[in-house]
N, C-alpha and C positions, 0 to 999 in steps of 0.2 A: 316396502321393507327397507330398513336402514342399511346403507352400504357398509361393507367392511371398513373402508377407509374412514367413514364417518364414525364408526364404533371405535376405531383406533384413536381418533381425535378426542372422543368422549372420555377415554381412560384418564387423561390429564386432569379432568374435573374431579376425579375421586380424591385427589390430594387436598381439596379445598373444604372438606367436611369434617364434622364432628359427630361421632356415633356413640350413643349410650348402650353398653352391653351388660345385661343382667342374666345370671344363671349359675350353673354349677361349674366351678373351676376345678381342675385336677392337674396332677403332675403326670406327664407322659414320660416313661423311661423306655429307652431302646438299648438293648443289649445285643451287640453285633459279634459275630464269630464265625467259625467254620465247623462243619460236621464232617468227620473223617472216619467215624466208626460207630458201631452200635454198642450200647452198654451191655457188659456181661451180666449186669444185675437184673435187667428187664429189656424187653424188645423196644427200646427207645433210643433215639440218636443222642450222642454226646456232643454238646456244643462247647467248642474250645473258644472261650470268650477273648475277643481282641480289643474291644473298646465299648464304652457306654456313653450314653448321651441323655440328658434330661431337658424337657421343654414344656411349655404350657400346653395344657390340654383342656377339653371341654370348652366352655366359653373363653377360656384363655387362648384356644386355637383360633377362635373367631377374631380375638384381639390381634393375634399374630398376623392373620391374613389382612385385617384392616390396616395395620402398620406397614405390611409389605406394599400396600397400595398408597401409602403415605397419608392415610386419614388419621386424625387424632381420635382418641378413644377415652371414655370414662367407663371404668369397670366396677361393677358392684357384685360381690359374691361372698361366699362363706368358706372358712377353712377351720381346721382344728388347731390346737396349740402343740405343734409338733415339728419335726425336722423338715418334713415335706412342705409345710406351710412357709417355713423360713426359705426354702429353696424357691418357692413360687414368688415370694416377695422379692427375693434377690434377682429373679428373671425380670421382674417388672421395674425394679428400681432404676435401672440405667437408662430407660427411655422417658425423656421428659414430655413426650407426646402422649403418654398414658397416665391418666389420673385414676389411681386405684383405691377402692374402699373394700378392704377384705375384712369382714366381720369374723369374729372368732367364737366358737362354741365348745365349751368344756365337754369332754367325753366323745367328741366326734373326730375320728381320724380323717385327715385330709385324704381324698381319694387319690390312689396311685394306680395307674395302669402300666404294667411292665410288659413289653413285647420283646420276644426272643427272635432274632432274625439271622438267617444264614443264607448265602448265595442270593441275596436280594428278596428272599421270601420269608414271611412270618412263619414261625414253627409253633409258637405258643404265646398266648396272652394271659397274664396272671393279674387279677384285680384285688386291691386291698381297699375296702370301703365299708361304710355303715350307712344304710339307706334309711332315712326317716325324715319326716317333715320337721322343719325348724319350729322352735317354740314361738308362741304368739308375739312375745316381746321382740324377738329377732325378726319376725315378719314386719313388724312396724318399722324397725330400724332399716331393713332392706328397702321398703317402700319409701321412707323418708329420704334416704340417701339418693335413690333413683329420681324421685320427684324433684329433688334439689338441682339435678343436672338437666332436667327436661327443658328448662328454659334456654339452655345453651345447645343442646343436641339437635341435629336435624334428622335423626332416625333413631329408633329404639330396636335393639335385638333382644329377644327372649330366647336364650339358649337352654332348652329344658332337656337335661339328661336324666331326669327322674331321681335325682339324689336328695331332693328335699328343699331346695332354695325357692323354686317356683311353685309354691302352693297355689291352690285355686284362688285364694283370696289375694295373694300377691299379684298373680297374673291379671285378674279382673281389675284390680285397682290401678295397675300400671297402664293397661290398655285404656281404661276410662280417663286417666290423667293425660295420656298422649293425644287422644282424639280432639279435644277442643283446641290444643296447640298446633293441630295439623301436622303432627310428627308421625310419619309412617311407622308401623309396627311390623317387624318381620320376626316370625316365630319358627324356630326349629323344634318341632313338637315331640312329645313322648306320651306313651300310654294310648288308651283308646277313647278316653273322654275329651273330645276336642271342643265341647260346648264352652269350656272356660276360655277358649281363645276367640270367642265371638267378638266382632269388631276389629279384629286384626286386619292389617292391610294384606298380609301374605303369610300362609303357612307352608312349610316345605317338607312334607313327608316323603319318605322313600316308598318304593312300591309295596314292600311288606307292611309298613306302618299304615299306608292308606288302606290296605285290605283289612287290617286289624281294626281300624277306626270305623270302617263302614260295614264290615261283614260282607263285602262284595268281592268278586274276583277282579284281579288286576293284571291278567296275563298278556293282553294285547292292547293296542291303541284304543279300541272301542270300549273295552272294559275299564281302562284307566280313566277315560273321559266320563263314563257313566259314574264311576266311583267318586271322582273329583267334584262332579256336578252335585251328586248327592251330599257330599260333605259340605259344600257351600250352602246348600239349601237347609241342612240340619243345623249348622253352627252360626251362620251369619258372618263368616269371614269374607273379606272382599275378593280374595283370589287364592288359588292353590297352585303351587309349582311342585309337580311330582318328579323326583329324581329317580331315574330308571336304569342306573348303571350302564351297561353296554348299549342300551336302547336310548340313551340321551335323557331329555327332560320333556315334560308336557305341562304347559300353562293353561289353566282355565280361570276365567274371570267372571264374577257375578254380573258385571255390566255388559258381557257378551256371551251369554249362555249358548252352549252348543257350538262355539267357535274356538276350538282349541288351537294352541301354537305348539307344534311338535318340533323340538330341537334335536337333531341327531348328535350322538356322541362325537367328540372331536379328538379324543386321544388315539394316537396310532399304536401305542403299546401301554398296557396297564401293568404297573408293578405293585402298587399298593393303594387301596381305596381308603386307608385310614384318614379321617378328617376331611374328606372331600366335601361332605355336607357342610362343614364349617366354612369352607371356602365359598360355597354357593351362597350361604346366608350372609357372609361378610361382603361379598361383591355386590349382591342385590341391595343390601342395606346402604352401602357407600354410594351406589348409583342413584337410589331413590333420594338419599340425603342431598345429592347434588342436583336434584330436580330432573333427573333423566327419567324417561317414560318406562313403565314397567316392562314392556316387551324388550326394549333395548337393554334394560338392566338384566333381564333373564339371558339374553344372548351373551352379554359380558360374563355372567356367572357360569354359563355353560362352557365357555372357552377357558375360563379360570379353572374349572374342575378338570378339564381335559389336560391342563398343564400339571396339576398336582398329582393326578393318578399315574403319571408317568415318572414320578419320583418315589423313592423309598421313604417310608415314615410319614408322620403328620406334617407334610410340606406346605409351602405357601406359593402363591402365584404373584410375582412382583408386577408392578405397573408396566415396567419395560417389557417383561415377558408377554403380558396381556396385549399390549399394543402391537408387538411383533407378530402375534398370531394373526391378527386381523390384516396386518399389512401383507403378510406372507400369503394369505389367501388370494390376494389380488395379483399375485405374481404368477406367471405362466408355468414356472418350473420349480420343482423341489430343490433344485441346485442354485436357487437365487442367491445373489451375493449380499442382499440386504440382511443386516444383522443388528442386534441390539448393541449398545455401547459396551456392555459387559463382555458380550461375545467377541466384540472387536478387540477389546483389550487382550483377551485370552489369545486370540489369533495373532495379534501383533507381537505379543510376548514370545510365542512360538516361532514367528519369523525371525525375531531378533536372535533367538538361540541358534538359528541356522546361519547367523551372520549377514542377514539381509537388511538393507536400509529401507526406512519407511517414509513415504511422502504423504502429504495431506493437502487437499484443497476443498473449498466449499462454495456453495451458492445455492440459488433457488432452482436453476436449471428448468425453468418452466417450459419453454419450447426449445428443445435441443437444436442448435444451429451450428454452422461452421466455426463460428468463434468459440463455442464451447469445445468442439472437437479439437481444435488447435490447442486450447488451454490444457485439456486433459493429456494430449500427446506430449506437449512440453513437459508437463508435470511428471508423467511416467518416465520420460528420459532422464529425469533427475534422481530416480530411486529404483529399488527393486520391486517394491509393492506400493501401490497407491490406494489410499483410503479417501473416499469422497463423502463429505458431510453435506446433507441435503436438508434445507429448511422444511419443516412440516407445513401443512396447509395453513394452520392458524398463524404461524410465524410469518409466512409469505403475506398473509392479509395485513398483518400489522405493518410490514415493511413496504408493501406495494399498493395496498388499498383493497377495498372489498371486491373489486372485479377480478382479482388474482387469487390463487393461481388459475391458470387455464386447465392444467391437468392436476389430479390429486397427487399427494406425495408417493403413494404406492406405485402409480403409473410412471412418475418421474424416476423413482428408484429402479424400476424395472428396465427402463430404457438405458439408464446409465450402467446398470449391471450387465447389459448385453454387450458393452464395449470391451474390447480386449485390453484396453489401457487401464481399465478400472478393476481393482481386486476386491475391494469391499465398499459397501455403501451403508452409511449410518444416517437415519433420519433424526433430526433434533428439533425440539420445540422451542428453544430459546431464540432470542433475536440475534445472538452471535454464536460462533462455534468455540468459544473460549473453554467451556467445560469438556468438549471433545479433545481439544488440543492439550489441555492439562492432563486428561486421562491417558491419551495415546502417546504424547511426547514424540511427535514426528521428528525425523532427522531433517527434513526440509519442508517448509511451508510454502506453497505456491499460490500466487494471486496474479491477476492481470495487471499490466503496466499502467493502467489508469489510476493506480495507487502509487505512492511512494513507499519505500521500505518502512519508514517510520509510521505510515498510516495503516499498514496491514494489521488487522485485528489479530491478536495472538502472537504477533511477530516478536514483541519483547519477551514473551514467555519462552518461545523457541530459542531465541538467542541466549537467554539466561542459562541454559544448560548445554550450550555449545552447538545448537542446531543453527540452520541458516534459512533466510527468507529469499525466495527466488521470484522475480517478476516476469511473467510470461508475456511475450510479444502479442499484441492484440491484432485480430483480423478486422480491418476497418469496414465499417458498414453493416456489421452484424450485431444485433442485440434482440432480446425478446420483445422489448417495447417497440422497436422499429418493425419487427416482423408482424406484430399484432396491428400496428398502425397501417401497414401496407394492406394486410388482409381485410380490415374493416373499412378501408377507403375505396375498395373496388366495388 
């Protein structure tokens, strides 16, 4: 089984892909407010509206999740000629990594789903839509637009919400076009006729959808496995990933019949499941596009789903959040000091509001030795709070060679976080800590005295806003390279 630290490292590969997403786009509106009384007109709560928000829904939410993981996207869908369509186009326009082809159909209103939320809970959802299959001429245009991008895409998502874009003819032709190009096809299915998805790499029904498609019970593990196996046999899809809410996910593959992969749910608290299926589809698609194996792709998707259900609304899981989940699993305590850069920025901002000074140092810290301890103690003596940047495993390999690191980044972060001198640890994948220094703007930057002040990476940045660079005294005779040499020579 792939280690969590390995999965954390795989997350970075999601940013290197292009995914083609075809399906039903819609506008998700969220109306937030407070409920303080019951209406005198009927036994219903009165929502006092405080704010409203609009975002992409349907296949648009798949796009949002792909972009949260830094993948680039080509979107092909259908809208009406109305204000909602203009809003959708506006939401897409500002992101240069999204190439959108939104076809228009007279007489079809753009689908709008409006959710009313109070106290973090949905009270009501109201849908405005007209469900019918697109005309044959538009079918041809959808297929033509999509096929034009298949030469560039490394994965194809078919996001079927049953609104009319993904007719049987469109689905079959796109799957047939993707297969000779070796482009994996991930389907978020709708309805009970899954035969049209034959040849797809993966379909992702939820428990209820699987039961409807097969006519079989899906109450427990054994029933889910039996139903998913039957679905593979009947339709010719290569694999089925069943999303099971609080019970996690189950993967069945045609090439490994009777060998299910059960993934437990990862969310600690569930606030809103809206759009979680889109997150799963997007993450699996990006992972397969990056050449990641299906099992690992599903593990990534399961963690991403656990992130989004802990948020209100159709949320996304960023690459940083996803990597942090896997790194946190390798830490021994829930109070670990290892955080994402975004979380570090928030914490540093809070510390500054308390009048505290911030120090920063960085390194590989592969095998912690007395020289490291001395550096960290000297650094902490220069500030109130010390943030330590740690090179990721891939970064260490680039800097030190293929035999390093000796310990993975989660283990190195755990050891550092156990020290009283260290207040936060941030793992970074770049070769230098410049992005961290630019984001955190430490008051003092500390490095060992084997550098000169002018040689310290990021020193010029810190001095530009009035910070300072401090060179720590070195403990002679201590280095990771020397430690490894002594250990291997015995």
